[in-house]
C-alpha positions in Angstrom: -88.6 -65.4 -119.1 -91.3 -68.0 -119.3 -90.5 -71.6 -118.9 -92.8 -74.6 -119.8 -93.1 -78.4 -119.6 -95.5 -80.2 -121.9 -97.3 -83.5 -121.0 -100.2 -85.7 -122.1 -101.0 -85.8 -118.3 -103.5 -83.1 -117.2 -103.2 -83.8 -113.4 -99.5 -83.0 -112.5 -99.7 -81.0 -109.2 -95.9 -81.2 -108.7 -92.8 -82.2 -110.8 -90.4 -84.4 -108.9 -86.7 -84.7 -110.3 -86.3 -88.0 -112.0 -83.5 -89.4 -114.3 -83.9 -89.5 -118.1 -85.6 -92.7 -119.4 -82.6 -93.4 -121.8 -79.3 -91.8 -120.6 -77.2 -90.0 -123.2 -73.5 -89.7 -123.7 -72.8 -86.5 -122.0 -69.6 -84.3 -122.1 -67.2 -84.8 -119.1 -68.6 -83.0 -116.1 -72.1 -83.1 -117.4 -73.0 -86.6 -116.7 -75.3 -85.2 -114.1 -77.7 -84.3 -116.9 -78.8 -88.0 -117.0 -79.7 -87.9 -113.3 -82.9 -86.7 -111.4 -84.0 -83.3 -112.9 -87.2 -81.4 -113.7 -86.8 -80.3 -117.5 -88.4 -77.1 -118.9 -88.2 -75.4 -122.2 -88.3 -71.6 -122.8 -91.0 -69.8 -124.7 -88.9 -69.3 -127.8 -88.4 -73.0 -128.2 -91.7 -74.3 -127.0 -92.8 -75.5 -130.4 -90.4 -78.5 -130.2 -92.9 -79.9 -127.7 -96.1 -79.2 -129.4 -96.5 -82.8 -130.3 -97.9 -85.9 -128.9 -95.3 -87.4 -126.6 -93.9 -90.2 -128.7 -94.1 -88.2 -132.1 -90.8 -88.2 -133.9 -89.8 -84.9 -135.4 -87.0 -83.0 -136.7 -86.6 -79.2 -135.8 -84.3 -76.6 -137.5 -83.5 -73.0 -137.1 -80.6 -70.7 -138.1 -77.8 -69.9 -135.7 -75.5 -66.8 -135.8 -73.0 -69.0 -137.9 -75.7 -70.2 -140.4 -74.8 -69.1 -144.0 -77.5 -66.9 -145.4 -78.1 -68.9 -148.6 -78.6 -72.0 -146.3 -81.0 -70.1 -144.0 -83.1 -69.0 -147.1 -83.1 -72.4 -148.7 -84.3 -74.2 -145.7 -86.3 -71.8 -143.7 -87.4 -69.2 -146.3 -89.2 -66.4 -144.2 -89.8 -68.7 -141.4 -88.1 -68.6 -138.0 -87.9 -72.3 -137.7 -89.2 -75.4 -139.3 -90.7 -78.6 -137.8 -90.7 -81.8 -139.7 -93.2 -84.5 -138.9 -94.2 -87.8 -140.5 -97.5 -87.8 -142.4 -98.7 -90.8 -140.4 -98.6 -88.6 -137.2 -100.7 -85.6 -138.8 -104.1 -87.0 -137.7 -102.8 -87.1 -134.1 -101.6 -83.7 -134.2 -105.0 -82.6 -135.2 -106.8 -84.8 -132.7 -104.7 -85.0 -129.5 -104.6 -82.6 -126.6 -101.4 -82.0 -124.7 -101.0 -79.8 -121.6 -98.5 -77.0 -121.2 -97.4 -76.4 -117.7 -95.9 -73.0 -116.9 -93.1 -73.3 -114.5 -91.5 -70.7 -112.0 -88.2 -69.5 -113.5 -86.5 -69.5 -109.9 -84.3 -72.6 -109.2 -84.0 -73.6 -112.9 -80.5 -73.6 -114.6 -80.0 -72.7 -118.2 -78.3 -75.4 -120.1 -77.4 -73.0 -123.0 -78.8 -75.6 -125.4 -81.9 -75.0 -127.6 -83.9 -73.4 -124.7 -83.6 -76.2 -122.1 -83.5 -75.6 -118.5 -83.2 -78.0 -115.5 -84.2 -77.8 -111.9 -82.7 -80.3 -109.2 -85.7 -79.9 -106.9 -89.3 -80.4 -106.9 -91.4 -77.9 -108.9 -94.8 -76.7 -108.5 -96.3 -75.4 -111.8 -97.9 -72.0 -111.9 -100.6 -72.8 -114.5 -101.8 -75.6 -116.8 -103.3 -74.9 -120.2 -104.7 -77.6 -122.5 -103.7 -77.2 -126.1 -105.7 -79.0 -128.9 -105.3 -78.9 -132.7 -101.5 -79.0 -132.2 -101.1 -78.5 -136.2 -102.5 -75.0 -135.8 -99.9 -73.9 -133.0 -96.8 -73.6 -135.4 -97.6 -70.6 -137.7 -98.4 -68.2 -135.0 -94.9 -69.0 -133.5 -93.4 -68.4 -137.1 -92.6 -71.9 -137.4 -93.7 -73.9 -140.5 -95.0 -77.4 -140.0 -93.8 -79.6 -142.9 -95.4 -83.1 -143.5 -93.2 -85.6 -145.1 -93.6 -89.4 -145.8 -90.2 -90.2 -144.1 -87.8 -88.2 -141.9 -84.9 -90.5 -143.1 -84.1 -88.4 -146.1 -83.5 -85.5 -143.8 -80.5 -87.1 -141.9 -78.1 -84.8 -144.0 -79.5 -81.7 -142.2 -77.1 -82.4 -139.4 -74.3 -81.6 -141.7 -75.6 -78.1 -142.5 -74.8 -74.8 -140.6 -78.5 -74.9 -139.1 -79.3 -76.0 -135.6 -81.0 -79.3 -136.1 -82.7 -81.2 -133.2 -84.4 -84.7 -133.6 -86.8 -85.9 -130.9 -88.1 -89.4 -130.7 -86.5 -90.3 -134.0 -86.4 -94.2 -132.8 -90.2 -93.9 -133.4 -89.9 -92.9 -136.8 -90.9 -95.4 -139.5 -87.6 -96.0 -141.3 -84.9 -94.4 -139.1 -81.7 -96.0 -138.9 
């Protein structure tokens, strides 16, 4: 299993546990997820972070419970879909981010969209610079869909798909 952390910072020698910037409501007994942790994503879900840090996006893929008709309608032949606002496309084409490979030892699987956490300092194994982010999706069988607004996609959360929204407060007209 391969785990990664994505950053716009090319010089991270060690990842220190730190609390999330904006705490989320957590299920009882899971409040510790707002505390000091090092976060990583598995290779199957790394496409979720192939964006400039503050870029709002909506990502979706089928689950075991997704009706076939819904899967075909939203995904077609793709494994997943990533929606991004048109105004971010130029930055996807121009910016470079850094993918840090993390040692799997010491990480705990959250069982949620490929997310893993460590409660201790982590020294990355390797750093890879990734440019032309817009070209990174298709090789992962993920379709990048550019839209004027993410707002009309709010109804996706009522489908049988897994839907993740990241940095949506930065979307142009998100309510």
